[in-house]
N, C-alpha and C positions, 0 to 999 in steps of 0.2 A: 446331506446335512438341511437341515430344516431352512427355507428362501426365507430372508426378510424383505417385508414390506416397505417398498421406496428405499431402496440401500444406498440408492447414490445422493440421497438429500442427510442420511448416517453419516456419510462422506465427509460431505460439506461440512456438516456441523462440528465434526472432529477437527478439520482444516481451520473453522472457526474457533474453535478454541484453542488450538497452538498459537492461532495469529492474536487471540486474546491474552494467551502467555506468554509470547514474547513481546507485546508492547507494553504489558506490565511491567516485565523485567525490565527495558530500555528504561520507561519512564519512571523505574524508582532514584532516577540521578534528580531529575529536578523536583522531584517532591521534596526529596533530604535536602537538596542544595542548599538552605539556608545553615541548616546545623552543620552541614559540609563545610562550608565556611568557616563556622567559628574554630568548630574542634579541630580542622586541618590546618587553621592559620590562611584560608587561600584569598587572593583577591579576586574581583570581579574580572579582570584580565585573564586570569590564571584559570576562572573556570571556564572562560571565554575557549581557552587550550581545550580542554576534559571537553568540552561538546564540540570540540573541531573534530578531536581525535576521532570520537565516532562515527560522526558524519565519514569523514576520509575513507576509515575502514570501511565502513555500508559501502561505500559511493564504491570503490574498488572490488571489493569483493561479490556484489552482484552478479554480475557476469561468470563470473568461475563457481558461482554456487551453481547457478543456471548448469553450468556445463557437465560438474562433479555429479547431479542430479539425473541429467538426460545418460550419465555414461553409466552409471553403477546403480539406478533404476532410483521411484519417489520411495518406496516401503524403507529400503535402508537409507537413503541417503538424508531425506528429513529426521529421520528419529537421531544419525549420527550429529546433524549441526544442532538439533534440540539438548543433543547431551553436553556437547561442547560448548553451546550459550551459557547452560545453565552451571558447565564448572566454573567458564570464566565470571559469571555473577557470583557462585558462592564466594570465591576469591577476593571480591569486593570489600567483602566484611575483616580482612586482614589489613586493608593498605593503611599505610603510616603517613600518606604525603598527597599532596595536589599531583606530583609526579607520577607515583604509583597507579594513582585512581585515572589518571590521564591514559598511561599503558594499559591499563585493563577493559576501559570503555574503547580504545580503540580494538581490542582483540574481541570486544562484542560486539562491533561494530561487522567485522569478518565473518563471525558466526550466523549473526541475526539475517545477516542478508540472503539469507534460504528461504527466509518467510513466503515474501511474494513470486518467487519464479517457484517453488515447490507449489504453492494454493495454486497456480496459474494452470500446472501441468494436472492436477486431478481435475480441474474443472475440463480439460483438452480430453483428459480420457474416460470420463465418468457422466459427462452429459451432452445429450443433444443439441446440437445448434443452437435451435430456437429456444431451450432453456436456458444457454450459456452465461446470459447476462445476468437473470437471475442468479445463478451460484455464485459470478462473480459478485452481485450486489452484497450478498449475504457473508462469504466469506470476508472480503473487506471490509464490512460493517467491524468484523474482531478490531481492527485498528484502533477505529473510535472508541468504541466499545474497550477496548483494554488502557485506553486513554483517562474513560470516566471511572473505571474502577481502581486505577493506581494511588491514586490520593488517599482513600479514607482504609484502603488496605493497608499500604503503605505506613502511614502516620498511625493506625492502630498496633500494628506492630510494632514500632518506634518508640511509641509512648509506652508500652508494657513492658519492651524487652531490650530496646535500644537499635539505635541504627543502623549497626552492625548485623545485627540477627534479622534486619528487613529486608536487607541486602539479601540475604543468605537464604529467609525462608521465601523471598517471593521467585528468585533463581531456583530455587530448589523443584517449583510445581512442574519444569519443563522436565524432570526426571520422571514425574510420574506421566507424562502427558507421550514420551519419545517411549515409555513401555504400551502405552495404549496406543499407540499409532502402530509402531512395529509388533503387535500382538492381533490388530482387528483389520490392517489396512493391506489388501492384495489390489493389480489391476484389474478390473471386468473380465480379461481371461482367465484370470485362476482366482477369483473369490468364488467360495463354494457356495456361501449366502445368497447370491445373485440368482433372481428368477430366471429363465429360459423368456420367460415375457419383456421383463426389463432390460435384460441385457439385448431383444433383439430392439428393441425401442432406443437404446442408446444406437448401436450400430447402424440400424437404419436411418437415423437421423443423425448423422456425422457424414459430411460431403468428406472429409478428410477422416476415415474411418479408424479410432484408436486402437482397435483390435487387432488389425491387419499390419503385418511384420512389413517396416519398408526402410530399406538403407537410410542413415543420416546423410543431411547434407551437408557442406565443408562449412566451415565457418567464414570462409569469406565469402560464398555463394549466399548464404542467409544475410549478412549484413550489405551484400550486394544489391537487395533487393527492395523494389519502391515502396512495398509494404512493410518492412521492416522499419523504413523512416516514415512510413504513414501513422506509426506506432510510438518510435521512438522522440520524433520534434513534438508533435501534442503534448507526450510526457515532460518532454524539457520544460515547456513554456506553462506548463498545468502546477509544476512542482513547486515553484516558488511559494503560492499561496498556500500551501498545506505546513510547508517550513514556516513560514510567516504565522500562522495562524499556532504551532506548534512552541516554539520559541518564543515569539513577542507579542502574544495577546496580554501576559500577565504584565509585563514591563508596560506598554501602551498603556492599558489599563492606569495603573500605578502614577507614570510621570506624565502623558499628556491629558488623560480622565480624573487624575488626584482621586481614583477610588485608592480606600483603604483594603488591607489583607482579606476583611471580612466579607468586603462588597466582593473584593476579585472571588474569594472563593462561590460566591454564590451564584456568580455569573462567566464564570470564565469557563465553566465547564460547557455549557448550552450550545457554541458553535460546535461540538465535539457530537452533542447530542442530533444537533441538526445534520450532522455530515454522515451518522448513522443512516437518519430516514433518506437521507439523497442515495448513497448508496443500494439502499434497499428499495427503494419505487425508481429511481432511476433503471435497475435491471429490469424491471416489469415495465418499464415504459418501449422497450424495444418490441417482446412480443405484442405490446396494445398497438402499436403502429402498423405492424405486421397483419396481426389479424385486423382489426377496424377498418385503416386505411391500406391495406394491401401494399403498405411500404415493402419492397426489399429487406431481405433479413438487414447484409450489411449499411442499408443507407439508414433503417431503423436505428442502427448503432450512430451513426454520424449524425442524423438529426437531433439524438439527444447530446451529443457531444456539442452539438451548436447551441441548443436550447441554456446549454450551463453556462457555455461561455457567456452568453449578452446576459444571464443572470449573475455571472461576476461581475461584471458593471457598479453591483449592488454596493459589496467592500472596496469599489475601487471612490465612493462618493463621501468614505466615511469621513475625510477630513473635511467634509461640508455640510455635515451634522453637529449643533451645539449641544444635542443629548448624549450623554455618555449610553444613557439607554437605547436609546436607537441606534447608538455605535454595535452595542452589543447585538441588536437585530440585524444590520447589516453583516456583521459578523458570521449571524447564525444564518444568511441566506446566502453567504460566501462556502460557507463551511456544507452545506446542502448541493450547491452546483459544482464544488470543487470535488465531493465523491461522487458524484453523478457522472463528472467529467473520467475521472479517474477508471471507476468500474468498467464504463463502453468502452475505455481506448485499451484497460487491459483484456477487455472480452477477446477484441479484433486479432489477438496474439494466436486465442485458441481458433479462431476462425478463418485466418489467413495460414498456418501452419500445421502441419504434422505432430500429433503431441510427441513424437520421438526429440522433436526439436522447440518444442514450445519452451523449456525449461530454460533454453541457451536465450532465446530470443527475449524473453520476458527478461531476465539478467540482465541483457545490454541495453535494453530500453529504462531498466529503472538505473540502469548507472549513466542514463542520459539526464531520465528525471533530476536523477540527485546532484550531480553536475550541476544544473541548473538551480536547485533551493540551497546549495551552498555556496553559490556565484549572487543569489538575491541575498542572503544572509548576510555577505559579508558586506555586501553594497549598502544593506540599512546599517550595522553597526558602523557605518564610514559614514552616513550620512543624515542619519537622523534627528542628531544634537542640531545639526547644522541647517537642513530645509526642514525638519519637520517631517513627521511620518505621511500625513496627507498627501503630499505628490509620489511617496511610495508606495502606498496600497493604491494609489491612481495607476499607477503601472499593472496591478496585479491582472486589473479587467484587460490592457490591453495586448499581456502575455498570451490569455485565454485567446483571445480573438482571433491573432495571429495564429496560435497552435492550430486553431478550427478551420482557420482558411487553410492552413497548409494541407490538414485531413483532407479535407473536400479536395483540392486540388491532388493530391496524391492518392487518394481512393478513383475518383474519376479517369484518372491514368490510367492506374492498373487496371479497372475493368474493361476498358477501351481496349487497352493490353490482353487481356486473356479474351474478349471475345473475338478479336480479329483473330488470334492464335487458334480458338475453335474454329472459324470459319476456315481458315487453311485447309486445317486437316479435314474437314469434310469434305473441302472442293477435290 
């Protein structure tokens, strides 16, 4: 069978497409929220329960999705979850109350939680170590691209065919992608369109080769490693920023900056565009530091995370600026910084763990992240009207600095232990 040049980049493009469709489906709720509140006679508090149902389902299921994908394989596992989230999304078209909507959103959280663990496993299997951060940057950009694409697509379908059809149409995209993924995806060991030269480049560039069969480590062993917590703790402290940007920017611009809906529509998407740039450019930062400044690979990831953490001081200062447009600029800096942090920390799971365990590790690290994000969302909801948004946004900068400091300490300790172990074996 004819080899496809640069097949690994086609694989990551397919992962990115799946992530975009995943985020279009999940963001359809936010786009349709004003109409749903009217049609379903839903209060703001009831809407918060609907949002919370998705967050709780997503938080609980990420590690389970990672385990399932590691056990049954990436090809069938990712396709299966795509079919399931598409079925649940299409069922949204038949809801009759906010309670049934909340139930379906909870189910959607359970099924859509597979996206990030699956994407990380694909990166671990298909890319040499020096390219992993770039690959993560591209597939992680799908999260923001989906958030960008949802409003015009959902509104267009809703205006012409109604909100029920909008739910069905955006969710049905997942069926098409699941077929495409199952038909095209194979591991590097089995893909007939992978050239021998590219296969050699992938295998020789991986310290933990994805093509070599290894026994899977126990869950207790994985979660007890210093490297797992080097990934999970920075994600726990970084995720509150992304949850805040996703759920609170429009409300903040309306209540605190007194923007009307037209102004919000014009400006609220800009932080997600900046986030796309941060994810992609952050991915290139690691090989740039390695190539031009001889920074070791792992430390090149850490340097990018530390840089992003200091950039997060910008959104922490939003409460200090008078202009709403300057607030948008600071949100954009925050979006850029967060996705750079997120991409590089996620890449470490493919650096530190064998591909047979990456889905599990990414799932549990994602669970830690969403616990942090959910907790901070509840904090904002409880205190925003009392203390204002400024002090809460200020915490975001502090969180990422703490996460970066923990990453440095844990990685430093891991590398010291690894070097000591190697020296003992050599002796």
